C-alpha positions in Angstrom: 40.1 57.5 106.0 42.1 55.8 109.1 40.5 53.7 111.9 41.0 52.5 115.4 40.3 49.3 116.5 40.1 49.2 120.4 39.8 46.1 122.9 37.9 47.7 125.7 37.4 46.8 129.3 41.1 46.9 130.3 42.7 48.9 133.1 45.6 51.1 132.2 48.6 52.0 134.5 51.5 54.3 134.3 52.1 58.1 133.6 51.4 60.2 130.6 52.7 63.5 129.7 50.5 66.1 128.0 51.5 67.6 124.6 52.0 71.2 124.0 48.8 73.2 123.9 46.9 73.3 120.4 45.0 76.4 121.1 48.1 78.3 122.1 50.1 77.1 119.3 47.7 78.5 116.8 48.1 81.9 118.2 51.8 82.0 119.0 52.9 80.4 115.7 51.0 83.4 113.7 52.7 86.0 116.0 56.1 85.0 114.2 54.7 87.2 111.3 55.1 90.3 113.4 58.8 90.6 113.5 61.7 90.0 110.7 63.8 88.6 113.6 64.2 84.8 114.7 61.5 83.5 117.1 62.0 80.1 118.8 59.1 78.3 119.9 59.3 75.0 122.1 56.8 72.4 123.1 54.8 72.7 119.8 52.5 69.7 119.6 52.9 67.5 116.4 49.4 67.2 115.4 47.6 67.7 112.1 46.0 71.2 112.5 49.5 72.9 113.9 51.5 71.1 111.1 49.0 72.5 108.5 49.7 76.0 110.0 53.6 75.6 109.9 53.1 74.6 106.0 51.0 77.6 105.5 53.6 79.8 107.0 56.4 78.3 105.0 54.2 78.8 101.8 54.0 82.4 103.1 57.5 83.0 103.0 58.5 82.2 106.5 62.0 80.5 107.0 61.2 77.4 109.4 63.8 75.3 111.0 63.3 72.3 113.1 65.9 72.5 115.9 64.7 69.5 118.0 61.6 67.4 118.5 58.7 69.7 119.1 60.9 73.0 118.7 61.2 75.1 115.8 62.9 78.4 114.6 60.9 81.0 112.6 62.0 83.9 110.7 59.6 86.0 108.6 62.1 88.6 107.0 60.8 87.7 103.5 56.9 87.4 103.3 55.5 86.6 99.8 52.3 88.4 100.1 51.2 87.4 96.6 50.5 84.1 97.9 47.6 85.5 99.8 45.7 86.0 96.9 46.6 82.7 95.2 44.1 79.7 94.7 46.7 77.6 96.5 46.2 79.8 99.7 42.2 79.6 99.3 42.6 75.9 99.6 45.1 75.6 102.2 44.0 78.7 104.3 40.3 77.2 104.2 41.2 74.0 105.5 42.2 75.1 108.8 40.3 77.4 111.2 43.5 78.7 112.9 44.6 80.3 109.6 42.3 83.3 110.8 44.8 84.4 113.1 47.4 85.3 110.4 45.2 88.2 109.4 46.0 90.4 112.4 49.8 90.3 112.2 49.9 90.7 108.4 47.6 93.8 108.6 49.7 95.2 111.5 53.0 94.6 109.7 52.1 94.8 106.0 48.9 96.8 105.8 46.7 93.9 104.4 45.6 90.5 105.5 43.4 88.1 103.6 41.9 84.9 104.8 39.4 82.2 102.8 36.3 81.2 105.0 38.3 79.0 107.5 37.4 75.4 108.1 37.7 73.2 111.1 35.3 71.1 113.5 31.6 71.1 112.5 30.2 71.9 115.9 28.0 74.9 114.9 28.4 78.4 113.8 31.7 80.0 114.7 31.3 83.6 113.5 34.3 86.0 112.8 32.7 89.2 113.3 34.6 90.0 116.5 37.8 89.9 114.3 37.0 92.0 111.6 35.1 94.4 113.9 38.1 94.8 115.8 40.2 95.3 112.6 37.7 98.0 111.5 37.9 99.8 114.8 41.6 100.1 114.3 41.1 101.8 111.1 41.1 98.9 108.5 38.7 98.7 105.5 37.1 95.4 105.3 36.0 93.7 102.2 34.2 90.2 101.5 33.8 88.2 98.3 30.8 86.3 98.6 31.3 84.3 95.5 34.2 82.6 96.8 34.1 83.4 100.5 37.0 85.4 100.6 37.7 88.1 103.6 40.1 91.0 103.2 41.2 94.0 105.6 43.6 96.7 104.4 44.9 99.8 105.9 47.6 102.2 105.5 48.2 102.6 109.1 46.4 101.3 112.1 45.3 103.7 114.9 44.7 102.6 118.6 41.2 103.1 119.9 38.8 102.0 122.7 36.6 98.9 121.8 34.2 97.0 123.7 34.1 93.3 122.0 30.6 91.8 121.7 31.7 88.5 123.1 35.2 87.4 124.8 36.4 85.4 122.0 39.7 83.8 122.4 40.8 84.0 118.9 39.2 87.2 118.3 41.0 88.9 121.1 44.3 87.2 120.1 43.9 88.7 116.5 43.0 92.2 117.7 46.1 92.1 120.1 48.2 91.2 117.5 47.2 94.0 115.2 47.1 96.4 117.9 50.8 96.1 119.2 52.1 97.9 116.1 49.3 100.4 115.7 49.8 104.2 116.4 48.8 105.2 120.0 46.8 103.3 122.6 44.3 100.5 122.2 42.1 99.4 125.1 40.2 96.1 124.5 37.5 95.6 127.2 35.6 92.1 127.5 38.9 90.7 126.3 39.6 87.0 126.5 41.8 86.1 129.6 42.4 82.4 129.0 45.8 81.1 130.1 46.7 80.8 126.2 45.8 84.5 125.6 48.0 85.4 128.5 50.8 83.2 127.1 50.5 85.2 123.8 50.4 88.7 125.5 53.6 87.6 127.9 55.5 86.6 124.4 54.7 89.8 122.4 55.7 91.8 125.4 59.1 90.0 125.4 59.4 90.9 121.7 58.9 94.5 122.7 55.0 95.1 122.8 53.6 97.1 125.5 50.5 95.2 126.8 49.2 95.7 130.4 46.4 94.1 132.2 47.4 90.5 131.2 45.0 88.1 132.7 42.0 90.4 133.0 39.3 91.2 130.5 40.8 94.9 129.9 43.8 95.0 128.0 45.7 98.2 127.5 48.1 98.2 124.5 50.6 101.1 123.7 51.6 100.8 120.2 55.5 100.3 119.3 57.2 100.8 115.9 58.6 97.1 115.8 59.1 94.0 117.4 62.2 91.8 117.9 62.8 88.1 118.3 62.2 86.0 121.3 62.0 82.4 122.7 58.7 80.9 124.1 57.9 77.5 125.6 54.1 76.7 125.4 52.0 75.5 128.2 50.7 71.7 128.4 47.4 71.2 126.5 44.6 71.5 129.5 41.9 69.7 127.2 44.4 66.5 126.8 44.9 67.0 130.6 41.3 66.7 131.3 40.8 63.8 128.7 43.5 61.8 130.8 41.7 62.5 133.8 38.4 61.1 132.2 40.2 58.1 130.7 41.5 57.2 134.1 38.0 57.5 135.7 36.1 55.6 133.1 38.7 52.8 132.8 39.3 52.5 136.7 42.9 53.1 136.2 45.6 54.3 138.3 47.3 57.1 136.3 49.8 60.0 136.8 49.5 62.9 134.4 53.0 64.9 134.5 53.8 68.5 134.3 50.3 69.8 134.1 51.0 73.6 135.2 48.6 73.3 138.0 48.3 77.1 138.2 46.7 77.5 134.7 44.1 74.7 135.1 41.4 77.0 136.5 38.1 75.0 137.1 39.1 71.9 135.8 40.1 69.8 138.9 37.2 71.5 140.7 34.7 70.1 137.8 36.1 66.7 137.9 36.1 66.4 141.5 32.4 67.3 141.6 31.8 64.5 139.4 33.1 62.3 142.1 36.6 61.7 140.6 39.7 61.9 142.8 42.2 64.4 141.7 45.2 64.8 143.6 48.0 67.3 143.3 51.5 65.9 143.7 53.9 68.6 142.8 53.1 69.7 139.4 51.5 66.3 138.4 47.9 64.8 138.8 47.6 61.6 140.3 44.2 59.7 139.7 43.7 56.6 141.9 42.0 53.3 140.9 38.1 54.3 141.3 37.4 50.6 142.1 34.1 51.5 143.9 33.1 54.2 141.1 32.6 57.7 141.6 29.6 59.7 142.5 28.2 63.0 141.2 27.7 65.8 143.7 24.4 67.6 144.1 23.9 71.2 144.8 23.3 72.0 148.5 19.8 72.3 148.0 19.5 68.8 146.5 19.2 69.8 143.1 20.8 68.1 140.0 24.5 69.3 139.2 24.7 71.2 136.1 28.2 71.6 134.2 28.2 74.5 131.8 31.0 76.1 129.5 31.7 79.8 130.0 34.5 82.3 129.4 37.7 81.6 131.7 38.0 81.3 134.5 34.7 79.5 133.7 34.9 75.8 132.6 36.0 75.3 128.9 33.5 74.2 126.3 36.2 71.8 124.9 36.1 69.4 127.8 32.1 69.2 128.1 32.3 66.0 125.6 34.7 64.5 128.1 32.5 65.4 131.1 29.5 63.8 129.4 31.3 60.6 128.9 32.4 60.4 132.3 28.9 60.8 133.6 27.6 57.9 131.8 29.2 55.4 134.3 28.9 57.6 137.4 26.5 57.4 140.5 23.9 60.1 139.9 22.6 62.6 137.1 24.5 65.7 135.9 22.8 68.3 133.2 25.3 69.2 130.4 24.8 72.6 129.2 26.8 73.4 126.1 26.1 77.0 125.6 28.5 77.8 122.9 28.0 75.5 120.1 24.7 74.0 118.9 26.0 70.8 117.4 28.7 69.7 119.6 26.4 67.4 121.7 24.9 65.5 118.6 27.7 62.7 119.0 25.6 61.5 122.1 23.5 59.1 119.7 26.6 57.0 119.3 26.8 56.8 123.4 23.3 55.8 123.4 24.2 53.0 121.2 26.8 51.7 123.3 24.0 51.7 126.3 24.5 55.2 127.9 21.5 56.8 129.4 21.5 60.2 127.9 18.4 62.4 127.4 19.2 65.2 124.7 17.0 67.8 125.6 17.7 70.2 122.8 20.9 71.0 120.7 22.6 72.6 123.8 21.6 70.5 126.8 21.7 66.7 127.8 20.9 64.9 130.9 23.0 61.9 131.8 21.9 59.3 134.2 25.1 57.1 135.2 25.2 53.5 135.3 27.6 53.5 138.3 29.5 50.7 136.2 26.6 48.1 136.9 25.8 48.1 133.1 29.1 48.5 131.0 29.1 50.3 127.9 29.0 48.0 124.8 31.5 47.9 121.9 30.4 49.2 118.7 31.4 50.8 115.2 31.4 54.6 115.2 32.7 57.5 113.3 34.5 60.4 114.9 32.5 63.9 113.9 35.1 66.4 115.5 38.2 66.5 117.9 36.6 66.6 121.0 33.8 63.9 120.4 36.5 61.9 118.9 38.4 61.7 121.9 35.2 61.2 124.0 34.2 58.1 121.9 37.7 56.8 122.3 37.6 57.0 125.8 34.2 55.3 125.8 35.5 52.6 123.5 38.4 51.8 126.0 36.0 51.3 128.9 33.6 49.3 126.8 33.0 45.6 126.8 34.3 44.0 123.5 36.1 45.4 120.4 35.0 48.9 119.0 35.9 50.5 115.8 36.3 54.3 115.3 36.5 55.7 111.8 37.7 59.1 110.6 40.4 59.2 113.1 41.9 62.0 111.4 39.6 64.3 113.2 41.4 62.9 116.5 44.9 63.2 114.9 44.1 67.1 114.4 44.2 67.6 118.2 46.0 64.7 119.8 49.8 64.1 119.1 50.6 60.0 118.5 47.6 59.0 120.5 47.7 55.4 120.0 51.2 55.1 120.8 51.0 56.9 123.9 47.9 54.9 125.0 49.4 51.7 124.2 52.5 52.8 126.4 50.2 52.7 129.5 48.5 49.6 128.7 45.7 50.4 126.0 44.8 47.7 123.4 44.4 50.0 120.5 45.5 49.8 116.8 45.7 51.9 113.9 44.3 50.7 110.7 45.3 52.8 107.6 42.4 53.7 105.2 42.5 53.2 101.6 
């Protein structure tokens, strides 16, 4: 188990470029299974979860060639479907939540797709019903082996239909879209997710020959085609990492430029951080965060009531940044209510912040009130363990702002979502050391 040793309390300075989007990568990489032709993907983040998926695709028979840093060519012209029912696949597929998204492409192209119960963050229930209900609506037969938690769908041919999703699941929508592009007839998906990463997937599929309309809305109409061809695709920057760097700059009172952020795809992110009192300047396609020497003040609603920051489907605020918002609020002037609607275990890391001196009231598994210190009481260094990706980066930001030397164990969780994070932070002045575990 790896460890970070962090000497906090130092201002940072310089610029940092966000990696390619993790959540987009997990969808885009699975889409290469839809064609036997070459697909080139650029700006792929070099992180644990994505690399695990690339290995899984290779074991499935996809030919993979790295063409340059963060860029690969994929060709799925000789797929080994027997691997899907092997014990090896049950282990490798079960260790990565993103593996669920191979099912839609495999079902569409080969008539069957299997997956063990996926792993991932322990942040609460993350059900798969939306995925499989969509496949069933398209004509697939579903089976589930309760003994070894193994899911399967099979179909001789998928047929388009109308479906109203029970939730606007991003991965569920992506999986159903990838199945529907090769189905016979027209498929309409209402209450579809419309996040930028889902839009990216649809645009890529259209370049491959798919016929998807309504991209960016919550109603997608897909006219099935017989086959798809190759393409080239460049992934967006990771909006969660962008939000992380905004929070880091504010908490350490640092001047920081975040490069190439794709402003048009940030949605509510700049607005929410501004409501927390943080200056977020647009300079071309970059974000500039000045030093907040005098701190930052949380806004109230126009009637004087406490600000609430809650997650919601796009174009609402992403749940993946609520942990960052919570940490930022610990040093703000004022109070904020954090409402994490989607996952009931994601706020449980606040006990570690309370140990560092933060004033946080955990109301229930979904809500926490943060009373800011206004930097009059600096967080204290401590030893902690990262429970998941987003809590891990939040604790890292807290440690970089704290007085003294902190230790964070289980940093493999952070590595799952952030590329070479210690090297990139050292480049802007952070005092962070990676200690390899036994």
